[in-house]
PyMOL Python script that loads the backbone (N, CA, C, O; Angstrom):
from pymol import cmd

cmd.read_pdbstr("""\
ATOM      1  N   MET A   1       6.062  73.571  93.810  1.00  0.00           N
ATOM      2  CA  MET A   1       7.384  73.554  94.408  1.00  0.00           C
ATOM      3  C   MET A   1       7.585  74.726  95.358  1.00  0.00           C
ATOM      4  O   MET A   1       8.708  74.987  95.788  1.00  0.00           O
ATOM      5  N   HIS A   2       6.519  75.429  95.687  1.00  0.00           N
ATOM      6  CA  HIS A   2       6.653  76.531  96.629  1.00  0.00           C
ATOM      7  C   HIS A   2       6.967  76.037  98.033  1.00  0.00           C
ATOM      8  O   HIS A   2       7.295  76.839  98.907  1.00  0.00           O
ATOM      9  N   GLU A   3       6.872  74.714  98.267  1.00  0.00           N
ATOM     10  CA  GLU A   3       7.228  74.160  99.567  1.00  0.00           C
ATOM     11  C   GLU A   3       8.697  74.398  99.896  1.00  0.00           C
ATOM     12  O   GLU A   3       9.041  74.610 101.059  1.00  0.00           O
ATOM     13  N   LEU A   4       9.566  74.367  98.890  1.00  0.00           N
ATOM     14  CA  LEU A   4      10.994  74.576  99.150  1.00  0.00           C
ATOM     15  C   LEU A   4      11.233  75.959  99.723  1.00  0.00           C
ATOM     16  O   LEU A   4      11.936  76.088 100.725  1.00  0.00           O
ATOM     17  N   GLY A   5      10.679  76.985  99.128  1.00  0.00           N
ATOM     18  CA  GLY A   5      10.853  78.346  99.636  1.00  0.00           C
ATOM     19  C   GLY A   5      10.258  78.520 101.019  1.00  0.00           C
ATOM     20  O   GLY A   5      10.860  79.150 101.888  1.00  0.00           O
ATOM     21  N   ALA A   6       9.072  77.960 101.222  1.00  0.00           N
ATOM     22  CA  ALA A   6       8.422  78.052 102.531  1.00  0.00           C
ATOM     23  C   ALA A   6       9.229  77.307 103.587  1.00  0.00           C
ATOM     24  O   ALA A   6       9.357  77.771 104.720  1.00  0.00           O
ATOM     25  N   THR A   7       9.771  76.153 103.215  1.00  0.00           N
ATOM     26  CA  THR A   7      10.561  75.367 104.166  1.00  0.00           C
ATOM     27  C   THR A   7      11.881  76.045 104.475  1.00  0.00           C
ATOM     28  O   THR A   7      12.346  75.994 105.614  1.00  0.00           O
ATOM     29  N   LYS A   8      12.494  76.679 103.490  1.00  0.00           N
ATOM     30  CA  LYS A   8      13.749  77.420 103.729  1.00  0.00           C
ATOM     31  C   LYS A   8      13.499  78.562 104.707  1.00  0.00           C
ATOM     32  O   LYS A   8      14.302  78.784 105.612  1.00  0.00           O
ATOM     33  N   ALA A   9      12.405  79.284 104.538  1.00  0.00           N
ATOM     34  CA  ALA A   9      12.067  80.379 105.468  1.00  0.00           C
ATOM     35  C   ALA A   9      11.812  79.814 106.865  1.00  0.00           C
ATOM     36  O   ALA A   9      12.246  80.395 107.860  1.00  0.00           O
ATOM     37  N   LEU A  10      11.113  78.693 106.940  1.00  0.00           N
ATOM     38  CA  LEU A  10      10.860  78.031 108.214  1.00  0.00           C
ATOM     39  C   LEU A  10      12.173  77.624 108.870  1.00  0.00           C
ATOM     40  O   LEU A  10      12.390  77.884 110.054  1.00  0.00           O
ATOM     41  N   PHE A  11      13.039  76.991 108.105  1.00  0.00           N
ATOM     42  CA  PHE A  11      14.334  76.546 108.621  1.00  0.00           C
ATOM     43  C   PHE A  11      15.146  77.721 109.161  1.00  0.00           C
ATOM     44  O   PHE A  11      15.714  77.636 110.250  1.00  0.00           O
ATOM     45  N   ASP A  12      15.201  78.808 108.410  1.00  0.00           N
ATOM     46  CA  ASP A  12      15.953  79.989 108.849  1.00  0.00           C
ATOM     47  C   ASP A  12      15.395  80.542 110.160  1.00  0.00           C
ATOM     48  O   ASP A  12      16.158  80.938 111.041  1.00  0.00           O
ATOM     49  N   THR A  13      14.083  80.571 110.290  1.00  0.00           N
ATOM     50  CA  THR A  13      13.439  81.058 111.512  1.00  0.00           C
ATOM     51  C   THR A  13      13.764  80.142 112.693  1.00  0.00           C
ATOM     52  O   THR A  13      14.078  80.613 113.786  1.00  0.00           O
ATOM     53  N   VAL A  14      13.687  78.839 112.465  1.00  0.00           N
ATOM     54  CA  VAL A  14      13.999  77.866 113.512  1.00  0.00           C
ATOM     55  C   VAL A  14      15.447  78.007 113.970  1.00  0.00           C
ATOM     56  O   VAL A  14      15.720  78.004 115.170  1.00  0.00           O
ATOM     57  N   MET A  15      16.358  78.129 113.038  1.00  0.00           N
ATOM     58  CA  MET A  15      17.774  78.239 113.395  1.00  0.00           C
ATOM     59  C   MET A  15      18.067  79.536 114.136  1.00  0.00           C
ATOM     60  O   MET A  15      18.883  79.551 115.058  1.00  0.00           O
ATOM     61  N   GLN A  16      17.414  80.619 113.748  1.00  0.00           N
ATOM     62  CA  GLN A  16      17.602  81.890 114.451  1.00  0.00           C
ATOM     63  C   GLN A  16      17.074  81.800 115.879  1.00  0.00           C
ATOM     64  O   GLN A  16      17.725  82.271 116.811  1.00  0.00           O
ATOM     65  N   ALA A  17      15.900  81.198 116.055  1.00  0.00           N
ATOM     66  CA  ALA A  17      15.331  81.031 117.398  1.00  0.00           C
ATOM     67  C   ALA A  17      16.226  80.135 118.256  1.00  0.00           C
ATOM     68  O   ALA A  17      16.419  80.402 119.442  1.00  0.00           O
ATOM     69  N   ALA A  18      16.768  79.080 117.660  1.00  0.00           N
ATOM     70  CA  ALA A  18      17.663  78.180 118.394  1.00  0.00           C
ATOM     71  C   ALA A  18      18.907  78.935 118.859  1.00  0.00           C
ATOM     72  O   ALA A  18      19.364  78.754 119.988  1.00  0.00           O
ATOM     73  N   LYS A  19      19.442  79.763 118.002  1.00  0.00           N
ATOM     74  CA  LYS A  19      20.620  80.561 118.355  1.00  0.00           C
ATOM     75  C   LYS A  19      20.292  81.521 119.497  1.00  0.00           C
ATOM     76  O   LYS A  19      21.071  81.657 120.441  1.00  0.00           O
ATOM     77  N   GLU A  20      19.157  82.177 119.412  1.00  0.00           N
ATOM     78  CA  GLU A  20      18.750  83.134 120.447  1.00  0.00           C
ATOM     79  C   GLU A  20      18.518  82.466 121.801  1.00  0.00           C
ATOM     80  O   GLU A  20      18.661  83.105 122.843  1.00  0.00           O
ATOM     81  N   HIS A  21      18.161  81.183 121.786  1.00  0.00           N
ATOM     82  CA  HIS A  21      17.896  80.458 123.026  1.00  0.00           C
ATOM     83  C   HIS A  21      19.049  79.534 123.424  1.00  0.00           C
ATOM     84  O   HIS A  21      18.893  78.660 124.277  1.00  0.00           O
ATOM     85  N   ASN A  22      20.198  79.739 122.800  1.00  0.00           N
ATOM     86  CA  ASN A  22      21.415  78.998 123.147  1.00  0.00           C
ATOM     87  C   ASN A  22      21.199  77.482 123.069  1.00  0.00           C
ATOM     88  O   ASN A  22      21.626  76.745 123.958  1.00  0.00           O
ATOM     89  N   ALA A  23      20.549  77.029 122.024  1.00  0.00           N
ATOM     90  CA  ALA A  23      20.231  75.611 121.872  1.00  0.00           C
ATOM     91  C   ALA A  23      21.457  74.824 121.439  1.00  0.00           C
ATOM     92  O   ALA A  23      22.293  75.307 120.675  1.00  0.00           O
ATOM     93  N   LYS A  24      21.542  73.606 121.943  1.00  0.00           N
ATOM     94  CA  LYS A  24      22.565  72.684 121.443  1.00  0.00           C
ATOM     95  C   LYS A  24      21.938  71.634 120.535  1.00  0.00           C
ATOM     96  O   LYS A  24      22.638  70.957 119.782  1.00  0.00           O
ATOM     97  N   LYS A  25      20.596  71.499 120.609  1.00  0.00           N
ATOM     98  CA  LYS A  25      19.891  70.543 119.778  1.00  0.00           C
ATOM     99  C   LYS A  25      18.420  70.943 119.696  1.00  0.00           C
ATOM    100  O   LYS A  25      17.833  71.401 120.677  1.00  0.00           O
ATOM    101  N   ILE A  26      17.835  70.765 118.514  1.00  0.00           N
ATOM    102  CA  ILE A  26      16.401  70.981 118.321  1.00  0.00           C
ATOM    103  C   ILE A  26      15.762  69.606 118.208  1.00  0.00           C
ATOM    104  O   ILE A  26      16.125  68.813 117.339  1.00  0.00           O
ATOM    105  N   ASN A  27      14.811  69.327 119.089  1.00  0.00           N
ATOM    106  CA  ASN A  27      14.188  68.004 119.123  1.00  0.00           C
ATOM    107  C   ASN A  27      12.889  67.931 118.330  1.00  0.00           C
ATOM    108  O   ASN A  27      12.708  67.026 117.514  1.00  0.00           O
ATOM    109  N   ASP A  28      11.992  68.870 118.563  1.00  0.00           N
ATOM    110  CA  ASP A  28      10.662  68.830 117.964  1.00  0.00           C
ATOM    111  C   ASP A  28      10.237  70.222 117.530  1.00  0.00           C
ATOM    112  O   ASP A  28      10.538  71.211 118.199  1.00  0.00           O
ATOM    113  N   ILE A  29       9.538  70.292 116.407  1.00  0.00           N
ATOM    114  CA  ILE A  29       8.997  71.549 115.896  1.00  0.00           C
ATOM    115  C   ILE A  29       7.528  71.301 115.570  1.00  0.00           C
ATOM    116  O   ILE A  29       7.195  70.400 114.801  1.00  0.00           O
ATOM    117  N   TYR A  30       6.661  72.107 116.162  1.00  0.00           N
ATOM    118  CA  TYR A  30       5.221  71.979 115.955  1.00  0.00           C
ATOM    119  C   TYR A  30       4.770  73.096 115.025  1.00  0.00           C
ATOM    120  O   TYR A  30       4.912  74.277 115.338  1.00  0.00           O
ATOM    121  N   LEU A  31       4.227  72.708 113.882  1.00  0.00           N
ATOM    122  CA  LEU A  31       3.814  73.649 112.850  1.00  0.00           C
ATOM    123  C   LEU A  31       2.306  73.612 112.673  1.00  0.00           C
ATOM    124  O   LEU A  31       1.698  72.542 112.677  1.00  0.00           O
ATOM    125  N   VAL A  32       1.714  74.771 112.521  1.00  0.00           N
ATOM    126  CA  VAL A  32       0.299  74.861 112.164  1.00  0.00           C
ATOM    127  C   VAL A  32       0.249  75.009 110.653  1.00  0.00           C
ATOM    128  O   VAL A  32       0.879  75.899 110.082  1.00  0.00           O
ATOM    129  N   LEU A  33      -0.505  74.130 110.014  1.00  0.00           N
ATOM    130  CA  LEU A  33      -0.582  74.112 108.555  1.00  0.00           C
ATOM    131  C   LEU A  33      -2.035  73.986 108.118  1.00  0.00           C
ATOM    132  O   LEU A  33      -2.672  72.951 108.313  1.00  0.00           O
ATOM    133  N   GLY A  34      -2.541  75.057 107.525  1.00  0.00           N
ATOM    134  CA  GLY A  34      -3.911  75.053 107.030  1.00  0.00           C
ATOM    135  C   GLY A  34      -4.003  74.422 105.655  1.00  0.00           C
ATOM    136  O   GLY A  34      -3.062  74.496 104.865  1.00  0.00           O
ATOM    137  N   LYS A  35      -5.133  73.803 105.372  1.00  0.00           N
ATOM    138  CA  LYS A  35      -5.321  73.117 104.091  1.00  0.00           C
ATOM    139  C   LYS A  35      -5.355  74.075 102.903  1.00  0.00           C
ATOM    140  O   LYS A  35      -5.065  73.670 101.777  1.00  0.00           O
ATOM    141  N   GLY A  36      -5.701  75.321 103.134  1.00  0.00           N
ATOM    142  CA  GLY A  36      -5.804  76.281 102.044  1.00  0.00           C
ATOM    143  C   GLY A  36      -4.477  76.841 101.568  1.00  0.00           C
ATOM    144  O   GLY A  36      -4.443  77.601 100.601  1.00  0.00           O
ATOM    145  N   THR A  37      -3.381  76.480 102.228  1.00  0.00           N
ATOM    146  CA  THR A  37      -2.070  76.998 101.829  1.00  0.00           C
ATOM    147  C   THR A  37      -1.547  76.341 100.558  1.00  0.00           C
ATOM    148  O   THR A  37      -0.731  76.919  99.840  1.00  0.00           O
ATOM    149  N   GLY A  38      -2.017  75.141 100.288  1.00  0.00           N
ATOM    150  CA  GLY A  38      -1.489  74.389  99.157  1.00  0.00           C
ATOM    151  C   GLY A  38      -0.142  73.760  99.461  1.00  0.00           C
ATOM    152  O   GLY A  38       0.486  73.178  98.577  1.00  0.00           O
ATOM    153  N   ILE A  39       0.303  73.871 100.693  1.00  0.00           N
ATOM    154  CA  ILE A  39       1.590  73.317 101.102  1.00  0.00           C
ATOM    155  C   ILE A  39       1.373  71.890 101.603  1.00  0.00           C
ATOM    156  O   ILE A  39       0.501  71.636 102.434  1.00  0.00           O
ATOM    157  N   GLU A  40       2.168  70.978 101.090  1.00  0.00           N
ATOM    158  CA  GLU A  40       2.077  69.571 101.465  1.00  0.00           C
ATOM    159  C   GLU A  40       3.046  69.266 102.607  1.00  0.00           C
ATOM    160  O   GLU A  40       4.244  69.527 102.504  1.00  0.00           O
ATOM    161  N   ALA A  41       2.515  68.714 103.686  1.00  0.00           N
ATOM    162  CA  ALA A  41       3.330  68.402 104.860  1.00  0.00           C
ATOM    163  C   ALA A  41       4.489  67.467 104.504  1.00  0.00           C
ATOM    164  O   ALA A  41       5.600  67.653 105.000  1.00  0.00           O
ATOM    165  N   ASP A  42       4.247  66.479 103.663  1.00  0.00           N
ATOM    166  CA  ASP A  42       5.308  65.542 103.281  1.00  0.00           C
ATOM    167  C   ASP A  42       6.464  66.247 102.587  1.00  0.00           C
ATOM    168  O   ASP A  42       7.627  65.905 102.801  1.00  0.00           O
ATOM    169  N   CYS A  43       6.145  67.225 101.761  1.00  0.00           N
ATOM    170  CA  CYS A  43       7.195  67.988 101.065  1.00  0.00           C
ATOM    171  C   CYS A  43       7.990  68.837 102.050  1.00  0.00           C
ATOM    172  O   CYS A  43       9.217  68.899 101.971  1.00  0.00           O
ATOM    173  N   VAL A  44       7.298  69.485 102.970  1.00  0.00           N
ATOM    174  CA  VAL A  44       7.979  70.296 103.988  1.00  0.00           C
ATOM    175  C   VAL A  44       8.911  69.400 104.798  1.00  0.00           C
ATOM    176  O   VAL A  44      10.060  69.764 105.046  1.00  0.00           O
ATOM    177  N   ASP A  45       8.429  68.249 105.203  1.00  0.00           N
ATOM    178  CA  ASP A  45       9.238  67.308 105.982  1.00  0.00           C
ATOM    179  C   ASP A  45      10.481  66.891 105.194  1.00  0.00           C
ATOM    180  O   ASP A  45      11.580  66.849 105.748  1.00  0.00           O
ATOM    181  N   TYR A  46      10.317  66.590 103.938  1.00  0.00           N
ATOM    182  CA  TYR A  46      11.427  66.174 103.078  1.00  0.00           C
ATOM    183  C   TYR A  46      12.468  67.290 102.942  1.00  0.00           C
ATOM    184  O   TYR A  46      13.656  67.067 103.172  1.00  0.00           O
ATOM    185  N   TYR A  47      12.018  68.482 102.570  1.00  0.00           N
ATOM    186  CA  TYR A  47      12.955  69.596 102.393  1.00  0.00           C
ATOM    187  C   TYR A  47      13.619  69.991 103.702  1.00  0.00           C
ATOM    188  O   TYR A  47      14.799  70.341 103.725  1.00  0.00           O
ATOM    189  N   PHE A  48      12.861  69.934 104.792  1.00  0.00           N
ATOM    190  CA  PHE A  48      13.449  70.289 106.095  1.00  0.00           C
ATOM    191  C   PHE A  48      14.569  69.312 106.448  1.00  0.00           C
ATOM    192  O   PHE A  48      15.616  69.718 106.952  1.00  0.00           O
ATOM    193  N   THR A  49      14.347  68.036 106.185  1.00  0.00           N
ATOM    194  CA  THR A  49      15.377  67.028 106.454  1.00  0.00           C
ATOM    195  C   THR A  49      16.654  67.333 105.674  1.00  0.00           C
ATOM    196  O   THR A  49      17.754  67.215 106.213  1.00  0.00           O
ATOM    197  N   LEU A  50      16.512  67.720 104.421  1.00  0.00           N
ATOM    198  CA  LEU A  50      17.685  68.074 103.610  1.00  0.00           C
ATOM    199  C   LEU A  50      18.400  69.310 104.148  1.00  0.00           C
ATOM    200  O   LEU A  50      19.626  69.327 104.256  1.00  0.00           O
ATOM    201  N   LEU A  51      17.631  70.343 104.484  1.00  0.00           N
ATOM    202  CA  LEU A  51      18.220  71.586 104.984  1.00  0.00           C
ATOM    203  C   LEU A  51      18.880  71.407 106.354  1.00  0.00           C
ATOM    204  O   LEU A  51      19.876  72.062 106.661  1.00  0.00           O
ATOM    205  N   ALA A  52      18.321  70.521 107.166  1.00  0.00           N
ATOM    206  CA  ALA A  52      18.781  70.362 108.548  1.00  0.00           C
ATOM    207  C   ALA A  52      20.010  69.468 108.699  1.00  0.00           C
ATOM    208  O   ALA A  52      20.601  69.393 109.777  1.00  0.00           O
ATOM    209  N   GLU A  53      20.387  68.801 107.629  1.00  0.00           N
ATOM    210  CA  GLU A  53      21.513  67.880 107.709  1.00  0.00           C
ATOM    211  C   GLU A  53      22.755  68.566 108.264  1.00  0.00           C
ATOM    212  O   GLU A  53      23.148  69.634 107.795  1.00  0.00           O
ATOM    213  N   ASP A  54      23.366  67.942 109.267  1.00  0.00           N
ATOM    214  CA  ASP A  54      24.586  68.436 109.919  1.00  0.00           C
ATOM    215  C   ASP A  54      24.393  69.784 110.624  1.00  0.00           C
ATOM    216  O   ASP A  54      25.331  70.576 110.715  1.00  0.00           O
ATOM    217  N   THR A  55      23.186  70.041 111.119  1.00  0.00           N
ATOM    218  CA  THR A  55      22.908  71.254 111.900  1.00  0.00           C
ATOM    219  C   THR A  55      22.290  70.846 113.236  1.00  0.00           C
ATOM    220  O   THR A  55      22.109  69.658 113.503  1.00  0.00           O
ATOM    221  N   LEU A  56      21.969  71.821 114.065  1.00  0.00           N
ATOM    222  CA  LEU A  56      21.294  71.561 115.350  1.00  0.00           C
ATOM    223  C   LEU A  56      19.946  70.889 115.158  1.00  0.00           C
ATOM    224  O   LEU A  56      19.431  70.245 116.073  1.00  0.00           O
ATOM    225  N   ALA A  57      19.381  71.035 113.985  1.00  0.00           N
ATOM    226  CA  ALA A  57      18.046  70.487 113.696  1.00  0.00           C
ATOM    227  C   ALA A  57      18.107  69.151 112.968  1.00  0.00           C
ATOM    228  O   ALA A  57      17.091  68.675 112.461  1.00  0.00           O
ATOM    229  N   ASP A  58      19.279  68.547 112.913  1.00  0.00           N
ATOM    230  CA  ASP A  58      19.475  67.325 112.135  1.00  0.00           C
ATOM    231  C   ASP A  58      18.492  66.216 112.499  1.00  0.00           C
ATOM    232  O   ASP A  58      18.019  65.504 111.613  1.00  0.00           O
ATOM    233  N   ALA A  59      18.183  66.058 113.760  1.00  0.00           N
ATOM    234  CA  ALA A  59      17.288  64.979 114.200  1.00  0.00           C
ATOM    235  C   ALA A  59      15.901  65.498 114.605  1.00  0.00           C
ATOM    236  O   ALA A  59      15.114  64.764 115.203  1.00  0.00           O
ATOM    237  N   ALA A  60      15.611  66.738 114.284  1.00  0.00           N
ATOM    238  CA  ALA A  60      14.325  67.327 114.685  1.00  0.00           C
ATOM    239  C   ALA A  60      13.161  66.634 114.000  1.00  0.00           C
ATOM    240  O   ALA A  60      13.235  66.267 112.828  1.00  0.00           O
ATOM    241  N   LYS A  61      12.102  66.466 114.746  1.00  0.00           N
ATOM    242  CA  LYS A  61      10.868  65.865 114.222  1.00  0.00           C
ATOM    243  C   LYS A  61       9.855  66.976 114.023  1.00  0.00           C
ATOM    244  O   LYS A  61       9.605  67.774 114.927  1.00  0.00           O
ATOM    245  N   LEU A  62       9.273  67.024 112.833  1.00  0.00           N
ATOM    246  CA  LEU A  62       8.219  68.001 112.552  1.00  0.00           C
ATOM    247  C   LEU A  62       6.864  67.391 112.892  1.00  0.00           C
ATOM    248  O   LEU A  62       6.582  66.241 112.556  1.00  0.00           O
ATOM    249  N   HIS A  63       6.033  68.184 113.565  1.00  0.00           N
ATOM    250  CA  HIS A  63       4.672  67.775 113.914  1.00  0.00           C
ATOM    251  C   HIS A  63       3.731  68.797 113.289  1.00  0.00           C
ATOM    252  O   HIS A  63       3.894  70.000 113.493  1.00  0.00           O
ATOM    253  N   PHE A  64       2.760  68.330 112.541  1.00  0.00           N
ATOM    254  CA  PHE A  64       1.839  69.224 111.854  1.00  0.00           C
ATOM    255  C   PHE A  64       0.492  69.253 112.570  1.00  0.00           C
ATOM    256  O   PHE A  64      -0.122  68.216 112.822  1.00  0.00           O
ATOM    257  N   LEU A  65       0.054  70.462 112.888  1.00  0.00           N
ATOM    258  CA  LEU A  65      -1.211  70.686 113.572  1.00  0.00           C
ATOM    259  C   LEU A  65      -2.171  71.377 112.609  1.00  0.00           C
ATOM    260  O   LEU A  65      -1.740  72.182 111.784  1.00  0.00           O
ATOM    261  N   PRO A  66      -3.464  71.076 112.702  1.00  0.00           N
ATOM    262  CA  PRO A  66      -4.427  71.742 111.818  1.00  0.00           C
ATOM    263  C   PRO A  66      -4.602  73.212 112.202  1.00  0.00           C
ATOM    264  O   PRO A  66      -4.415  73.592 113.357  1.00  0.00           O
ATOM    265  N   GLY A  67      -4.959  74.018 111.224  1.00  0.00           N
ATOM    266  CA  GLY A  67      -5.185  75.436 111.473  1.00  0.00           C
ATOM    267  C   GLY A  67      -6.192  76.001 110.491  1.00  0.00           C
ATOM    268  O   GLY A  67      -6.818  75.274 109.720  1.00  0.00           O
ATOM    269  N   GLU A  68      -6.329  77.296 110.538  1.00  0.00           N
ATOM    270  CA  GLU A  68      -7.194  77.993 109.586  1.00  0.00           C
ATOM    271  C   GLU A  68      -6.633  77.775 108.178  1.00  0.00           C
ATOM    272  O   GLU A  68      -5.449  77.471 108.033  1.00  0.00           O
ATOM    273  N   PRO A  69      -7.459  77.925 107.142  1.00  0.00           N
ATOM    274  CA  PRO A  69      -7.018  77.611 105.779  1.00  0.00           C
ATOM    275  C   PRO A  69      -5.696  78.240 105.346  1.00  0.00           C
ATOM    276  O   PRO A  69      -4.916  77.585 104.654  1.00  0.00           O
ATOM    277  N   ALA A  70      -5.419  79.476 105.725  1.00  0.00           N
ATOM    278  CA  ALA A  70      -4.207  80.154 105.249  1.00  0.00           C
ATOM    279  C   ALA A  70      -3.033  80.066 106.222  1.00  0.00           C
ATOM    280  O   ALA A  70      -1.996  80.684 105.979  1.00  0.00           O
ATOM    281  N   ASP A  71      -3.167  79.318 107.313  1.00  0.00           N
ATOM    282  CA  ASP A  71      -2.126  79.267 108.344  1.00  0.00           C
ATOM    283  C   ASP A  71      -0.928  78.415 107.936  1.00  0.00           C
ATOM    284  O   ASP A  71      -1.082  77.312 107.413  1.00  0.00           O
ATOM    285  N   PHE A  72       0.248  78.939 108.181  1.00  0.00           N
ATOM    286  CA  PHE A  72       1.493  78.179 108.115  1.00  0.00           C
ATOM    287  C   PHE A  72       2.476  78.908 109.012  1.00  0.00           C
ATOM    288  O   PHE A  72       3.078  79.905 108.615  1.00  0.00           O
ATOM    289  N   TYR A  73       2.633  78.394 110.235  1.00  0.00           N
ATOM    290  CA  TYR A  73       3.534  79.045 111.181  1.00  0.00           C
ATOM    291  C   TYR A  73       4.018  78.054 112.233  1.00  0.00           C
ATOM    292  O   TYR A  73       3.469  76.964 112.394  1.00  0.00           O
ATOM    293  N   ILE A  74       5.060  78.469 112.942  1.00  0.00           N
ATOM    294  CA  ILE A  74       5.616  77.666 114.022  1.00  0.00           C
ATOM    295  C   ILE A  74       4.791  77.929 115.274  1.00  0.00           C
ATOM    296  O   ILE A  74       4.666  79.071 115.717  1.00  0.00           O
ATOM    297  N   ASP A  75       4.232  76.873 115.836  1.00  0.00           N
ATOM    298  CA  ASP A  75       3.492  76.983 117.087  1.00  0.00           C
ATOM    299  C   ASP A  75       4.458  76.980 118.264  1.00  0.00           C
ATOM    300  O   ASP A  75       4.356  77.810 119.168  1.00  0.00           O
ATOM    301  N   ARG A  76       5.400  76.036 118.244  1.00  0.00           N
ATOM    302  CA  ARG A  76       6.407  75.953 119.295  1.00  0.00           C
ATOM    303  C   ARG A  76       7.493  74.973 118.863  1.00  0.00           C
ATOM    304  O   ARG A  76       7.330  74.218 117.905  1.00  0.00           O
ATOM    305  N   MET A  77       8.593  75.005 119.588  1.00  0.00           N
ATOM    306  CA  MET A  77       9.643  74.018 119.357  1.00  0.00           C
ATOM    307  C   MET A  77      10.250  73.617 120.686  1.00  0.00           C
ATOM    308  O   MET A  77      10.239  74.378 121.654  1.00  0.00           O
ATOM    309  N   GLU A  78      10.779  72.410 120.711  1.00  0.00           N
ATOM    310  CA  GLU A  78      11.419  71.887 121.900  1.00  0.00           C
ATOM    311  C   GLU A  78      12.898  71.722 121.603  1.00  0.00           C
ATOM    312  O   GLU A  78      13.287  71.101 120.614  1.00  0.00           O
ATOM    313  N   ILE A  79      13.714  72.292 122.480  1.00  0.00           N
ATOM    314  CA  ILE A  79      15.166  72.278 122.288  1.00  0.00           C
ATOM    315  C   ILE A  79      15.857  71.767 123.538  1.00  0.00           C
ATOM    316  O   ILE A  79      15.261  71.679 124.611  1.00  0.00           O
ATOM    317  N   GLU A  80      17.122  71.435 123.374  1.00  0.00           N
ATOM    318  CA  GLU A  80      18.015  71.192 124.502  1.00  0.00           C
ATOM    319  C   GLU A  80      18.960  72.382 124.538  1.00  0.00           C
ATOM    320  O   GLU A  80      19.581  72.721 123.531  1.00  0.00           O
ATOM    321  N   GLU A  81      19.066  73.014 125.698  1.00  0.00           N
ATOM    322  CA  GLU A  81      19.893  74.205 125.825  1.00  0.00           C
ATOM    323  C   GLU A  81      21.314  73.845 126.268  1.00  0.00           C
ATOM    324  O   GLU A  81      21.535  72.856 126.967  1.00  0.00           O
ATOM    325  N   ASN A  82      22.262  74.670 125.844  1.00  0.00           N
ATOM    326  CA  ASN A  82      23.628  74.563 126.350  1.00  0.00           C
ATOM    327  C   ASN A  82      23.616  75.022 127.798  1.00  0.00           C
ATOM    328  O   ASN A  82      22.840  75.894 128.188  1.00  0.00           O
ATOM    329  N   GLU A  83      24.476  74.426 128.568  1.00  0.00           N
ATOM    330  CA  GLU A  83      24.527  74.823 129.994  1.00  0.00           C
ATOM    331  C   GLU A  83      25.633  75.801 130.241  1.00  0.00           C
ATOM    332  O   GLU A  83      25.825  76.242 131.374  1.00  0.00           O
TER     333      GLU A  83
END
""", "prot")
cmd.dss("prot")
cmd.show_as("cartoon", "prot")
cmd.util.cbc("prot")
cmd.orient("prot")
């Protein structure tokens, strides 16, 4: 169940970055996830959906990219900015 804590930290980082970039919507988040982390992509996706409800990330799609065994980080995200 360590996915919940990891996903909460991920969510907080995403929301802070969105705020810093004046985002009105987060569309896509690309994550590097190594097999050695023990973190399951399906669990991260599930918890992220729950955390993102009624936020800028409500409709965000998570994309998982392969990485080194211990990797778990945000590679990039795509947002819509406020004008």
